N, C-alpha and C positions, 0 to 999 in steps of 0.2 A: 504493500500500500504506500501511497504518497502521504506523508504525515507532516503536519506542522507541530513542532515542539515549542510550547510556550515556555520561554526561559526567563525567569524573573531576576536572575543573577544570584540565586541561592543554590545551596547544595542539592536540594530535593529535585528541582526542575532540571538541573544539569545531569544528575544520574538518570532521571527518567528519560531524557533525550538520548543518553548513551545506550540505555537498555532498548529503546526503540530501534536504534541502529543495529544492535546485536540481534534483535528479532528479525532482521532482514528487511526492514522498511526503508524506503527512500525518504530521509528526514531532512527537513529544513528548519533551522532554529529561528524563532522570532522573539523579540523583546518588545513589550508593550510600554510605550511612553505615555504614561497616564497623568503626569503632573505638568501643569502649565509653567511651573517654576521648580524644576527638578532639584535645584540646589537646596531647597528648603524642606525636603520631605524625608530626611533621615537624620536622626540623632542617635549615634551608637547603634544599638540593635533595634531602635524604633523606626517605624516608617518603611518606606520602600520607594521605588520609582525614581531613583536618583541617577545621575550620570555615572556614579560609582557602580551602581547595579547594572547598568547597560554595559559598561566595560567588563565587568565580571562575567556577564552572560556571553559577551563576544569572545573573551579568552577561553571560556569553557567550550564554545562551539568550535574554536580553532583546534583545541586539544582533541575533541571528538572527531573532527574532520568533516563538519557539515557546513553548508551555506548558512549565512546569518543575516537577518534584516531587522530593522526597527520599524514597528508600526505605530504611528502617532494616533492614539485614540484619546488624547487628553480632553478634547471638547466633549466627546461622547461620555467619557468618564465623569466629567464635571456635571453635565446635564443629568445623567441617569443615576449617578451614585451620590455625588457630593450635594447637589441641589435636593435630591430626594431625602438625604440624611437631615438636612436643615429643615425641610418642610415637615418631616415626621416629628422632629423635636418641637417645632413650633406648634404642632397640633397636640402636644402632650403625649406622644407615643415614643417608644424606645426601639428604634430600628436596628437591624444588623446589616451594616454596609457590605460585609463579605458575601452574604447571600445575594444581595442586589448586584454586586460586581460579577459573581459567577453567572447569575441569571441573564444580565443585560450586556455584559462585556465579554467575559472569557468564553461563554458558551452560546452567545448570540452574535455579537458583532464580530468576534474572532472566527467562530465556526462558520458563520455566513460568508465571510470574506474568503476563508480557506476553501470552502466548497466551490465558491465562484471562480477561484483560481485553479480548480482542478485537483485539489487535495482530497483525500478520502477521510481523514480523521485529524483530531487535535489531541496531542499527548500533553499531560500536565504532571506536576509532581505531587498531586494530591494523594493522600493516603486513603484509598477506598478500593474496593474490588468489583470487577465486572464479571458476570457469569451469563452464559447463554442458556436459557431454559429449554425444555424439550419442545416447546411450541415456537422456538425461535426468538422469543422475547429476550431482550438484554436486561438483566437484573443488576442493580447496584447493591452491594453488600458492605457491611462494615469492614474496615481494614483488619488484618490479622493482629496488628499492634493496636489494641484498643486505646492505649494512651496517646497515640498519634492520630487516631481515626478522625477523618474530616468529612465523613458522609453527611453530617448535619448541614454543613454549609454547601453541600452539593444536592440537597434534597429538593431544590428548585428545578432540577433537570428533567426534561421530558424524554419519552422513549426515543424520539427521533434524534435528540441530542446525544443520548447515551450510545446509540448505534454508531455514532461517529466520534466516540471518545475513547481514549486509552489512558489508563492509570497504572503505569508500570510498577509503582511502589507499593501497591496494596497488600502484597504478601510479605513485606519486609518491615524490620524495625529501624528506628532512626540511627542507632549505633551501627547497624549493618550498612546503612546507606552512607554514613560518613566514612566508614572503613573502606567501602568500595570506591568512594571518591578519592581517597588517598591512593589506593592502588592504581587508579586510572590517571593519576597525576593532575587532578583538578584542583586548582588553587582555592576553590571555595569550600574545600573539605571541612575546614574548621570555622567557616564564617558563621557568626551567630544567627539564629533564627530571628526574623522580624516578628514583632508582636504589636498588639493594640491596633488602633485604626490607622491605616497606612498614611492617610492624608492629614493626620494630627500627630506630627512628629514628636512633640514633647509629652504626649499622653494626657494633656490637660483638656479634656473634652469640654468641660463647662467654660473654661476661658476661651477656647476656640469659638464656641457657639456665641458667647457674649460679644466677641470681636465681630463676628459675621452678622449676628442678628440685632446687636445693640443691647444696651442695658434695659432691663425690665424691672418690675417690682410686683409684689403681691404679698398676701398674708400667709403665715404659717398657722394653721388652725388645728385645734385639738379635736380628734374624732369623736370623743364621748361627750364633751361639753360644748363644743363650738367656740370655745374661747380662743381669741387671737393671741398666739404665743410669741409672735415676732414678725419681722418682715424679711423678705429676701430680694435678690437682685435679678431674678429671672427664673421662671418655672422650668426653663430648659436645662437648668443646672441640676435637676433632680430626676430620679427614676424610681419606679415602684420598688419597694424593698430596701431603699437606701437608708443607712443608719448614720454614717459619718457625714460631717460637714453641714449639719442642720443649723448649727449656731443658735441653739435655744439655750439661753442662760439659765432658766429656771428648771430644775429637775422635776420629775413626776413625784407625786406624794409617796409612792411605794418604791421609788428609786430605780424603776426599770427603764431601760432605754426606749426611745421612740423610733419609729420607722415611718418612711413615707408610704402612705396607703393609697393616695389618690392625687392626681394632678388635673386641675381644671385650667386649660390654657387661655380661655377668653378672659376670665377674671384674674388669672394668675394665682389662684388659691391652691396651696399645697396642704393637704390634710395629713396629719401624722397621728400615730397611735401605737398600741402595743403589738408585739410580734404576732400574736395569735390571730390578729385581724388580717394578716397576709395570706392565711391558708385558703386555698381554693380547691374545688373539686369539679368544677364545670368550666369548660373553655369553649368559646365560639370563635370561628375563624372564617376568613374570606380569602379570595385570590388563591384558590387551591391550585397546586401544581403537582401532577401525578407522574411518577416515573414509568408507569405502564397504564393499564386500565384502572379507572377509579374503583375503589372497593364498593361492593354491593352489599346491602344489608348492614349488619353490625360487625365490625372487625375487632376481634379481641387481640390486641397486640400491646405495643408500648409506644410512648411518645417521649421525645427529648425536647426540652423547652429552652435550653441554652447551649451555646457552642461547646462548652466544657461541663455541661450539667449531667446529672444522672438520668437514667431512664425511669419512666413511671408506667406501671401497668395501667392500661386504659381500654375503654371500649369506644371505638370511633365510628361515627355515622357520617355519611357524606352525600351531598348532592353534587351536581357538576361543578359548582363554584364554592359552596358553603360547607363547612365542616363543624361537627359538634363532637366534643371530646368529653367523656366521663372518666375522670381520674379515679382509679381504684386505689391508688396511692397518692394522697393529696400532695400538692406542691405549695411552695411559698414564694411570694414576691414576683408573680408573673404579671408582666406589663403589656398592655396593648402595643402592637407594633413588633413585638418579638415573633419569632417563627416557632411553630410547632411542627416537628418532623416526625412522621409516623413510620414505625417499623413493624414488620412481621418476622419475628426472630431477628436474624442479622440483615434481612432484606429491607431496603428503603422503599416504602410504599409511595410516599409523597410528602408534601408540606402545605402549610397554609400560614397566613399572617393572622396573628391573634387580634381579635377585635374586642373581646371582653373575657374576663376571668372572674367568676363569681365566688363568693365566700362559701366555704364548706358549711353544710348543714350542721347545726348543733342540736344535741338532744334536749 
């Protein structure tokens, strides 16, 4: 097959490209220029998309012996990921930009361009596994190394996209990948992993949002009494379940910590209260994305609600676009805007964007 290898400049994508070559594919490396100002998007191990990353990817392609190009998708990334991120926070929701990037950039814009250029598939360094079922359906499963598994952020991929995707690292652990990079002479073998949100290089999400959206204000309100406990400088600086940074000088009568329970973006009101009020057992979702056929009836499986969160046993019911999830194991601090990814064993069924999470019933 003719394969485009998306090379971020990190060790995972470099080894994935090399393995695609070993598998006999005709591989071309591409690096995505996603930042309009690439010099500002990395601080140590934070961020990505810098000139440094592009150069690391180019050197890796030279060692592997494949052609290499840079594709400028910075405008598309800004419109589809960065602007979406700001809009979601403005609306009081908590988005996951990595899912949005996979959905709209890496497996939409990149894959569409690759297919138009006559390529057959896109290979990435994600840790997930693809298997072909007896009926020919391409299934996505969790990676062998559950500690590195990235199937959650790939839960937005459709069957058509999976059929044109390669994940060469799904059966490996991160130490094995680094050791292989050393053996191959790849200079990125010991390069630190990037983390946090790639376009917020210093990790200060609230500060970045304040700079982009402007200062705001609103009340911090007690859930039980309605008492105004203080003021804040922008509701976008909070997320459901947050404990630190509330800056409420007066403690509760019983000394227990307060958590963010609700965010009302129009008035700017942030409601706080005890941890038990964060517990939910009912989730509603929209914008469903199914990796294959949508589930029919009630699916007894599991859901993952955060990129590095635990699985929760659940019963899932779905219409073509809407999803209803009954958690058999309640969760805490689930915010609208987050993604719920549905699993049947290790297989990824699909995902949805959470619109509401209701409090668990009490006896």
